[in-house]
Backbone as JSON, one array per atom type, in Angstrom:
{
  "sequence": "MIERRERKPYWRHTKWQMLASLIPFLAVIIVLPLYADRLNSSRFMGFPLGYFLSLHGLVLIAVITVASFVNRQDAIDHWHGAHEDV",
  "N": [[22.86, -42.12, -132.11], [21.05, -43.87, -129.68], [20.58, -46.85, -128.99], [17.05, -48.77, -128.66], [16.35, -50.62, -126.35], [18.7, -49.72, -124.66], [17.51, -47.53, -123.38], [16.61, -46.98, -121.14], [18.39, -48.37, -119.16], [20.64, -45.91, -119.69], [19.01, -43.76, -118.29], [18.18, -44.29, -116.31], [20.92, -44.33, -115.22], [21.52, -41.26, -116.01], [19.75, -40.39, -114.05], [20.94, -40.96, -111.91], [23.12, -39.55, -111.51], [22.94, -37.12, -111.33], [21.15, -36.74, -109.06], [23.14, -36.99, -107.6], [24.78, -35.04, -108.0], [23.65, -33.16, -107.0], [23.33, -33.19, -104.47], [25.4, -32.6, -102.58], [25.87, -30.25, -103.1], [23.33, -28.62, -102.46], [23.44, -29.58, -99.94], [25.5, -28.14, -98.84], [24.01, -25.27, -99.26], [22.15, -25.77, -97.57], [23.07, -25.82, -95.1], [25.09, -23.92, -94.56], [24.3, -21.35, -94.31], [23.04, -21.56, -91.49], [25.26, -22.08, -89.84], [26.49, -19.51, -90.35], [26.12, -17.26, -88.61], [27.74, -17.67, -86.64], [30.02, -17.66, -87.95], [30.32, -14.84, -88.81], [31.54, -13.62, -85.94], [34.22, -13.78, -86.81], [36.8, -12.22, -88.97], [37.86, -12.0, -92.82], [39.93, -10.36, -94.92], [38.57, -8.19, -94.24], [35.81, -8.74, -94.56], [32.75, -10.16, -92.84], [33.46, -13.44, -92.13], [31.14, -15.58, -92.58], [29.46, -14.15, -94.26], [31.38, -13.71, -96.37], [32.31, -16.48, -97.12], [29.96, -18.02, -97.9], [29.34, -16.0, -100.32], [31.74, -16.49, -101.97], [32.1, -19.22, -101.82], [29.76, -20.88, -102.59], [29.54, -20.13, -105.07], [32.29, -21.38, -105.83], [31.42, -23.64, -105.17], [29.58, -24.42, -106.64], [30.94, -23.75, -109.69], [32.14, -25.95, -109.76], [30.54, -28.63, -109.08], [29.09, -28.64, -111.17], [31.35, -28.61, -113.27], [32.03, -31.24, -112.71], [29.55, -33.13, -113.26], [29.33, -32.47, -115.78], [31.75, -33.97, -117.02], [31.24, -36.02, -115.78], [28.69, -37.21, -116.75], [29.63, -36.91, -119.76], [30.92, -39.16, -119.97], [29.19, -41.11, -119.09], [27.44, -40.71, -121.25], [29.41, -41.93, -123.45], [30.14, -44.71, -122.34], [27.4, -45.96, -122.68], [26.78, -45.31, -125.36], [25.65, -43.04, -126.43], [27.02, -40.94, -126.71], [28.61, -37.74, -128.36], [29.12, -37.3, -132.08], [32.5, -35.34, -132.73]],
  "CA": [[21.64, -42.4, -131.4], [21.19, -44.9, -128.47], [19.48, -47.97, -129.46], [15.66, -48.33, -127.77], [16.8, -50.77, -125.58], [19.48, -48.8, -123.62], [17.55, -45.91, -123.12], [16.38, -46.88, -119.85], [19.8, -47.89, -118.12], [20.95, -44.64, -119.93], [18.53, -42.88, -117.77], [18.62, -44.39, -114.83], [22.3, -43.93, -114.56], [21.74, -40.17, -115.61], [19.06, -39.61, -112.85], [21.14, -40.94, -110.4], [24.5, -39.08, -111.47], [21.41, -35.73, -111.16], [21.17, -36.68, -107.82], [24.64, -37.71, -106.88], [25.77, -33.87, -108.0], [22.9, -32.03, -106.16], [22.96, -33.48, -103.13], [26.35, -31.74, -101.66], [25.61, -28.43, -103.34], [22.13, -28.66, -100.92], [23.6, -29.91, -98.34], [26.0, -26.45, -98.37], [23.23, -24.81, -99.36], [21.11, -25.92, -96.46], [23.92, -26.15, -94.09], [26.13, -23.07, -94.33], [23.71, -20.62, -93.33], [23.13, -22.11, -90.24], [26.69, -21.72, -89.07], [26.94, -18.2, -90.42], [26.08, -15.83, -87.8], [28.71, -17.87, -85.26], [30.88, -17.52, -88.82], [30.5, -13.98, -88.91], [32.37, -13.25, -85.73], [35.57, -13.82, -87.49], [36.71, -11.1, -90.57], [38.36, -12.3, -93.7], [39.87, -9.79, -96.09], [37.08, -7.37, -94.07], [34.24, -8.9, -94.26], [32.69, -11.51, -92.17], [33.79, -14.75, -92.45], [30.12, -16.39, -92.88], [29.27, -13.43, -95.6], [32.38, -14.29, -97.51], [32.08, -17.84, -97.54], [28.47, -17.33, -98.88], [29.55, -15.31, -101.55], [32.56, -17.05, -102.71], [32.03, -20.84, -101.69], [28.47, -21.21, -103.19], [29.91, -20.06, -106.45], [32.94, -22.22, -106.37], [31.02, -24.99, -105.29], [28.05, -24.62, -108.47], [31.35, -24.55, -110.61], [33.18, -27.51, -108.96], [29.68, -29.29, -109.24], [29.11, -28.14, -112.59], [32.01, -29.5, -114.13], [31.89, -32.88, -112.32], [28.3, -33.26, -113.44], [29.67, -32.23, -117.34], [32.98, -35.02, -116.94], [30.52, -37.66, -115.76], [27.93, -37.21, -118.14], [30.48, -37.17, -120.98], [31.66, -40.9, -119.51], [27.64, -42.26, -119.33], [27.43, -40.72, -122.82], [30.72, -42.67, -123.98], [29.91, -45.67, -121.99], [25.96, -46.43, -123.5], [27.31, -45.14, -127.2], [25.01, -41.96, -126.99], [27.95, -39.56, -127.37], [28.39, -37.14, -130.25], [31.06, -37.3, -132.81], [32.11, -33.86, -132.95]],
  "C": [[21.92, -43.58, -130.58], [20.04, -46.1, -129.3], [18.18, -47.58, -127.9], [16.04, -49.1, -126.54], [17.95, -50.59, -124.57], [19.09, -47.85, -123.03], [17.44, -46.07, -121.26], [17.83, -47.16, -118.77], [20.4, -46.84, -118.52], [20.78, -43.45, -118.86], [18.77, -43.03, -116.52], [20.08, -44.18, -114.49], [22.29, -42.28, -114.61], [20.95, -39.82, -114.56], [19.93, -39.66, -111.6], [22.7, -40.14, -110.28], [23.56, -37.58, -111.22], [21.77, -35.89, -109.85], [22.34, -36.68, -106.81], [25.65, -36.54, -106.5], [24.85, -32.62, -107.08], [22.87, -32.32, -105.22], [23.88, -32.54, -102.3], [26.39, -30.24, -102.3], [24.29, -28.58, -102.77], [22.62, -29.03, -100.34], [24.59, -28.69, -97.45], [25.51, -25.79, -98.38], [22.49, -24.03, -97.9], [22.23, -25.84, -94.96], [24.97, -24.63, -93.81], [25.27, -22.05, -93.9], [23.35, -21.12, -92.02], [24.06, -22.15, -89.32], [27.04, -20.4, -89.46], [26.81, -17.0, -89.33], [27.41, -16.56, -86.26], [29.9, -17.7, -86.48], [31.24, -15.74, -88.6], [31.37, -12.88, -87.53], [33.98, -13.08, -86.14], [35.47, -12.85, -88.55], [37.94, -12.28, -91.04], [38.69, -11.15, -94.68], [38.75, -8.57, -95.54], [36.07, -7.42, -93.73], [34.28, -10.15, -93.41], [32.87, -12.41, -92.73], [32.32, -15.56, -93.19], [29.66, -15.32, -94.43], [30.49, -14.21, -96.76], [32.51, -15.53, -97.99], [30.89, -18.68, -98.14], [28.53, -17.25, -99.95], [30.02, -16.01, -102.55], [32.28, -18.32, -102.52], [31.17, -20.99, -102.04], [28.86, -21.41, -104.14], [30.89, -21.39, -107.31], [32.59, -23.48, -106.27], [30.06, -25.38, -106.42], [29.58, -24.74, -109.37], [31.62, -25.76, -110.28], [32.11, -28.49, -109.74], [29.22, -29.36, -110.66], [29.73, -28.88, -113.68], [32.31, -31.0, -113.8], [31.07, -33.53, -112.78], [28.71, -33.45, -115.26], [30.35, -33.96, -117.41], [31.96, -36.19, -116.55], [29.45, -38.04, -116.45], [28.59, -38.13, -119.22], [30.4, -39.0, -120.64], [30.42, -41.58, -119.39], [27.32, -42.01, -120.54], [27.93, -41.64, -123.34], [29.93, -44.2, -123.48], [28.17, -46.49, -122.32], [25.98, -46.15, -124.62], [26.08, -43.77, -127.04], [25.64, -40.8, -126.97], [27.67, -39.1, -128.29], [29.28, -37.06, -130.7], [31.6, -35.84, -133.18], [33.77, -33.95, -133.54]]
}
């Protein structure tokens, strides 16, 4: 259990870590559709390139973002003494 005086710094680190994880993911979600029409003129494996990147790229970026978030959150938990003893 985390001590009362450590809660504010813990949640501050957690909030900043969450923002740092969401910003790259949201940037890709916003930027990729802007270039999808230009990318669709090329083909990859029979699919328009913009469609292919949207379909596979966003899933890959989501998995990487979640994995890095979990890893960094675990480090924050250990730093503040809030980790689970498993």
